[in-house]
C-alpha positions, 0 to 999 in steps of 0.5 A: 299741065300745059306751059303758056307760051312765051310772051312778046314784048310789052308796049311802049309807054304811052303807045296807043294799045291796038289789036296788032299791039296785044297780038305782038305781045301775045303772040296771036294774030289780031284776028284771033284777038278780035274773036274773043273780045268781042265774043264773036260766033266762032269764039268757041273754037278757041281754048279757053286758056287762050281767051283768058290771055286775051282778056288778061292782056286787054285788061292790063294794058286797058285796051279800048276797041276803036270806036270807028272800027266798031262803027264801020262793022256795024254800020252804026255810030251809037250816037244821036242829036239832040236839039233844045232852046236852052240847056239851061232850062229846068223843064228841057234839063229833066227831059234830058235826064230821062233820055240819057239815062235810057241811051246810057243803058243801050250804049248811045252817045248824044250830041246836043245843040242849044239854038235859042229859038233861032229859025236859022239854027233850027234849020242848020243844026241838023246839017251839022249833025248829020255831018257827024253821022247821028243816027237820029234825032230828038227834038225838045220844045223845037218847033219844025217846019219840014222832016229831017233825014233821019228818024226824029221824035220831037218832045212837045212836037205837034206838027205832022211830018212824015218820019216824026214821032210826037211825044205830047202831054194830053193837053186837053186832060191837063186843062180840065185838071187844072180849072176844075181844081179851081172851079170846085174851091169856088173860083170864078174870076179866073185870069189866063197867061198864054204862052210865047208864041213860039213855044211848042206847047203854046198855041195847044195848051191854050186852045185846050184851055179855052176848050176847058173853060167853056165846057165848065162854064167859066167866062174869060173875057180879053180883059183877063187874057195876058201873053208872055212876050218874052222866049226865055224860061225864067221867072221874068217872063211871068212878071211882066204879064201880071203886072199888066193884069194888075194895072187894068184893075179887073177883078180876078181870084185866080191866075193860070199860068203857062209854065212854073217858071212863069208862075214863079214870076207872076207871084212875085208881082202879086207879092210886090203889089202887096197881094197874098197867094193864095189868100188873094190870088191863087195861082197854077203853074204848069210842068212841075219842075223841080224848083216848084215844090220848093217856092215860097209858097209851093206851087200847085201845078199840072206835072208833065212827067217829064223825066219819063217823057225823055225816057220814052222819046229815047226809046221810040227813037232807038226802036225806030233806028233799029226797026224794031217797032212802028210808031203813030204820029202822036204819043199821048202821055197823061198829066197829073195835078199836084195840089200845094200851097198857091191854091185855096178858096177865093177870099170872099171878104176881099171879093166883097170889099173890092166890089163895094169899093167900085 
């Protein structure tokens, strides 16, 4: 049985463990240790006993390869930049979770920046992330004004720029699902809440809803239209527009909201006005954020598969970084109607009373 080579001096406590210090301890060259730890093509020429010694020593001293050395060797930083309006937004966090899941699997790290929809920050943050050598960008609900210098995937992006792939929900299909559901319940007087002007999906979603309304012969007079005027993703954004709608004194039996957050705010405004949801007014949300199922009443909503959208965005970006595939300008994701407690057939007795009082 061959005798193991004599070991050198152990590293001192607190000493940074490098290939050199491992080499001094094992009486081996740093190149040999690198071949073993990286499972490089020439590793088979090294005796198995030597390979075992290297892996044992690396585990014993908790050796971690230099990130910078790895980056220089492979000409990669294994990091991407992410722009998001607000890291506390339930919508965005679900997209981030799906994105993060794949990036962890692939050994990538991400740097996230919250721009609060401020144009100067949307312009500046990509430059700062470029300085940190990210390999690409994922933009979540962020309006681009021009293409970026690296491969880019925009979740809920609607603008066509070179080098940018948009991962978008099929908004026309979403509008048809929501409105057809209300029409089948018997609703004819349907009010609509438009998204805040700087939200990425606002214009496209509104156009698709109006097109679906025309197709289903739903009249949408101006008095049944309200708009969100706040940039946040909190329930307050739907409270004010619903109060405005109620103050107009117009008859409506259903309200289609821009998002789940705005729908939750709308329900509070309706309840404060002495109305019941859905007995007096049915409310439809959009997104299916986690809280939608636990609201009282639970929200009927259009589900965006947000986790899946984040996962798809990360997968496309890594494939583009690695030049493994080409993609069209836009990748569509299908929505789903989730029927819960906030919608029901219109209250015919209430409608009759309102008409008689008029």
